[in-house]
PAVEXMAR-711157 format. One line per field, with one value per residue (C-alpha): residue number from 1; x, y, z; residue in one letter. Coordinates in steps of 0.05 Angstrom, whole numbers. Example, Ala and Ser with C-alpha at 12.3 -4.5 7.8 and 13.67 -1.06 7.14 Angstrom:
PAVEXMAR-711157
k: [1:2]
c1: [246:273]
c2: [-90:-21]
c3: [156:143]
r: [A:S]
end
This chain:
PAVEXMAR-711157
k: [1:2:3:4:5:6:7:8:9:10:11:12:13:14:15:16:17:18:19:20:21:22:23:24:25:26:27:28:29:30:31:32:33:34:35:36:37:38:39:40:41:42:43:44:45:46:47:48:49:50:51:52:53:54:55:56:57:58:59:60:61:62:63:64:65:66:67:68:69:70:71:72:73:74:75:76:77:78:79:80:81:82:83:84:85:86:87:88:89:90:91:92:93:94:95:96:97:98:99:100:101:102:103:104:105:106:107:108:109:110:111:112:113:114:115:116:117:118:119:120:121:122:123:124:125:126:127:128:129:130:131:132:133:134:135:136:137:138:139:140:141:142:143:144:145:146:147:148:149:150:151:152:153:154:155:156:157:158:159:160:161:162:163:164:165:166:167:168:169:170:171:172:173:174:175:176:177:178:179:180:181:182:183:184:185:186:187:188:189:190:191:192:193:194:195:196:197:198:199:200:201:202:203:204:205:206:207:208:209:210:211:212:213:214:215:216:217:218:219:220:221:222:223:224:225:226:227:228:229:230:231:232:233:234:235:236:237:238:239:240:241:242:243:244:245:246:247:248:249:250:251:252:253:254:255:256:257:258:259:260:261:262:263]
c1: [2353:2350:2413:2368:2311:2352:2385:2310:2290:2348:2337:2268:2280:2334:2301:2232:2270:2317:2241:2218:2272:2267:2196:2208:2252:2219:2161:2124:2062:1997:1945:1883:1906:1860:1801:1808:1806:1738:1717:1678:1636:1606:1556:1606:1677:1704:1764:1793:1763:1790:1756:1773:1723:1646:1613:1660:1710:1755:1768:1798:1750:1760:1727:1665:1674:1676:1602:1576:1521:1539:1509:1567:1572:1613:1643:1699:1682:1612:1604:1560:1531:1525:1542:1539:1584:1581:1642:1691:1753:1768:1828:1864:1812:1789:1713:1687:1640:1591:1560:1496:1532:1598:1632:1628:1710:1733:1810:1796:1858:1893:1926:2001:2009:2053:2085:2165:2209:2241:2198:2176:2109:2050:1999:1932:1882:1856:1885:1850:1890:1865:1796:1816:1849:1786:1736:1685:1686:1667:1713:1776:1752:1754:1841:1877:1938:1992:2049:2114:2141:2175:2160:2206:2188:2139:2106:2076:2047:2010:1996:2019:2079:2107:2106:2157:2106:2072:2000:1949:1876:1837:1881:1852:1830:1870:1906:1985:2004:2066:2115:2050:1992:1976:1959:2006:1961:1914:1931:1909:1943:1999:2041:2061:2135:2181:2219:2168:2102:2102:2047:2021:1990:1952:1983:1952:1953:1892:1868:1862:1822:1770:1753:1748:1701:1655:1643:1671:1701:1785:1833:1910:1965:2015:2071:2127:2163:2237:2260:2323:2369:2338:2339:2400:2403:2325:2362:2413:2357:2319:2380:2395:2329:2328:2395:2372:2306:2352:2394:2342:2304:2362:2379:2309:2323:2381:2365:2303:2344:2389:2334:2302:2366:2375:2307]
c2: [3056:3131:3139:3089:3147:3204:3175:3149:3223:3250:3207:3221:3296:3285:3239:3277:3345:3297:3281:3354:3388:3324:3335:3415:3396:3342:3342:3283:3295:3263:3225:3254:3323:3307:3300:3375:3402:3409:3445:3500:3515:3579:3589:3570:3582:3543:3541:3498:3504:3478:3457:3479:3465:3424:3467:3527:3521:3586:3595:3652:3715:3718:3649:3683:3734:3776:3770:3758:3715:3685:3610:3563:3480:3442:3381:3326:3253:3223:3283:3343:3392:3472:3534:3608:3663:3691:3734:3768:3798:3838:3865:3803:3761:3716:3686:3644:3591:3566:3495:3461:3399:3367:3298:3237:3225:3302:3334:3401:3445:3488:3555:3569:3624:3651:3641:3650:3653:3592:3538:3476:3472:3434:3480:3429:3440:3432:3470:3466:3417:3365:3389:3383:3310:3278:3320:3325:3356:3301:3256:3312:3332:3262:3264:3342:3353:3369:3415:3415:3479:3537:3610:3657:3717:3745:3819:3817:3888:3869:3793:3762:3707:3680:3620:3583:3517:3494:3514:3545:3566:3522:3523:3586:3592:3518:3515:3524:3481:3475:3402:3395:3401:3472:3530:3578:3615:3604:3606:3679:3710:3702:3761:3746:3784:3770:3715:3682:3682:3687:3660:3697:3662:3713:3693:3655:3717:3753:3690:3687:3757:3730:3673:3710:3767:3713:3677:3618:3558:3542:3522:3544:3503:3499:3470:3530:3514:3522:3548:3514:3567:3563:3492:3491:3554:3512:3452:3484:3529:3465:3425:3485:3491:3412:3407:3472:3427:3364:3404:3423:3362:3334:3393:3377:3293:3303:3356:3321:3264:3298:3317:3253:3229:3276:3262]
c3: [2230:2244:2188:2139:2148:2143:2072:2050:2052:2021:1959:1951:1953:1894:1856:1862:1842:1786:1746:1760:1717:1668:1658:1652:1595:1552:1500:1480:1450:1499:1449:1515:1475:1413:1456:1486:1414:1371:1298:1312:1260:1240:1176:1118:1158:1215:1264:1331:1391:1452:1531:1589:1632:1623:1582:1564:1505:1473:1410:1361:1363:1278:1269:1293:1260:1332:1349:1410:1418:1355:1352:1334:1317:1355:1328:1349:1315:1331:1383:1352:1397:1396:1427:1438:1439:1508:1508:1448:1464:1394:1414:1434:1382:1438:1444:1495:1480:1527:1498:1496:1521:1526:1496:1554:1533:1539:1555:1593:1576:1644:1628:1638:1688:1634:1563:1549:1492:1472:1505:1458:1441:1403:1362:1352:1309:1238:1189:1119:1085:1134:1103:1036:1051:1096:1048:1100:1175:1215:1199:1202:1268:1299:1280:1298:1279:1329:1302:1345:1349:1398:1422:1377:1402:1468:1468:1551:1527:1467:1492:1432:1413:1354:1343:1290:1271:1200:1212:1178:1172:1200:1263:1279:1357:1367:1436:1436:1488:1533:1560:1612:1563:1599:1540:1528:1476:1421:1344:1315:1255:1205:1166:1093:1090:1024:1051:1086:1138:1213:1257:1320:1372:1432:1501:1561:1609:1563:1548:1631:1629:1570:1624:1684:1649:1616:1680:1661:1696:1684:1723:1718:1709:1774:1713:1698:1626:1619:1547:1531:1543:1615:1621:1653:1701:1722:1743:1783:1818:1825:1850:1905:1931:1937:1968:2011:2035:2050:2093:2134:2145:2168:2215:2241:2245:2283:2335:2345:2363:2404:2450:2453:2469:2522:2552]
r: [X:X:X:X:X:X:X:X:X:X:X:X:X:X:X:X:X:X:X:X:X:X:X:X:X:X:X:X:X:X:X:X:X:X:X:X:X:X:X:X:X:X:X:X:X:X:X:X:X:X:X:X:X:X:X:X:X:X:X:X:X:X:X:X:X:X:X:X:X:X:X:X:X:X:X:X:X:X:X:X:X:X:X:X:X:X:X:X:X:X:X:X:X:X:X:X:X:X:X:X:X:X:X:X:X:X:X:X:X:X:X:X:X:X:X:X:X:X:X:X:X:X:X:X:X:X:X:X:X:X:X:X:X:X:X:X:X:X:X:X:X:X:X:X:X:X:X:X:X:X:X:X:X:X:X:X:X:X:X:X:X:X:X:X:X:X:X:X:X:X:X:X:X:X:X:X:X:X:X:X:X:X:X:X:X:X:X:X:X:X:X:X:X:X:X:X:X:X:X:X:X:X:X:X:X:X:X:X:X:X:X:X:X:X:X:X:X:X:X:X:X:X:X:X:X:X:X:X:X:X:X:X:X:X:X:X:X:X:X:X:X:X:X:X:X:X:X:X:X:X:X:X:X:X:X:X:X:X:X:X:X:X:X]
end
């Protein structure tokens, strides 16, 4: 009986660890994320925003012309409401919005603890090409676009990262999420060179600071993304940890068993 219990505990640890490693390496889009983004309409211009909690959203500062207390319209399909910009970080291109109401069906994005070079990501939002296709904001807003890409460069001091993905105007302020759906950054700006265009995102660390200064409610993600180059080393580390825990549990069970026999 005791040997069977030991075997079951060991299998739980190992299989749980395998599941964790697999989750760290795979990237699959969750359609619930569609309900976490809205069109942020300010005057004649628009960008993308994302929900972090009830009544609280994040977008890029330049979407609202870096104006605190600006009034914006928030649209996702049949849902429409208004919001007020309560905080702007013009250095990192972040605006925090408090909405008048929240849709009945909504997805609240958690914020990642850090961003890593090499991780696979999705940039979710409303590029201008979608508006050209649909012809109106309301129809476009119900079906955001998800562009798969990779974080190719990170500067922790500047709170900037480069994303290799197909994005455009209208994506500004949209979330860039990892495989767990945690926000690692928001789409900020592009630099056009002689041979191509580089796209940059404001990193999650700066977003957290902005949310704190705005007094907004949000959640941090406990999930840690591994880059493709870190995948094997991450798996080895996780496996070593599982092995240690297994050995510790076995030791405690046998030790307890010996004490029970002595009694």
